[in-house]
C-alpha positions, 0 to 999 in steps of 0.5 A: 061566302065559298068561291070557286075559279076555273078556267075551262078549255074554251078559255072562259073564266068561270067562277061560283060563290055566294053573295049576302045583303043585309039591310036593317030590316031585310037580308037576302042570300044568292048563288053566283055563276059568273061565266067570262069569255076572256077573247071577247070581255063578256060575261053570263052571270046567273043568279039563284036561290043559295046552295042551302038547305033552308033558304030564307030572307028576300028572294033573289028574284025580289032583289035582282038589281040589287044583286047585279048591283053589288056583282058589278061593283065588286066583280065585274067592274072592269066589264062594260055593262052592255057586255054583261048578260043577265040569267035568273035561275028560277028553282021551283019548290014544287016537283010538278014546275020546271025549274028555268033559267030566265033572261033578265034585262035592267037599266044601268044607271052608271052605278046601279041597275034598276027596272028589271024585267023577266023574259025573252031568254029562256033556258031549261 
């Protein structure tokens, strides 16, 4: 898992890395970009297809809440869940389709994310 941390001129910490989840009969991998606003104690998290030539396993969209739970528990444990904005980077195989970053809303149980819904916030 490659990690990259950068502090930009706007006092925002930017981290980019990949996460993998393995279960007995499934595996999923994604790329993650976290943009943390230090002054406001808020985060934007963008989850997308991993940066590998041959992407395999469960799609990031189908495992979105599992990725979000892992990222919250491991990397954002000190950030309140309501201070995190989640996005799904949808990269299409067909050049006829335009890639999109779509906002995702989820229920938070206090330890896990559930019931993701896409829409409302689109970038790109």
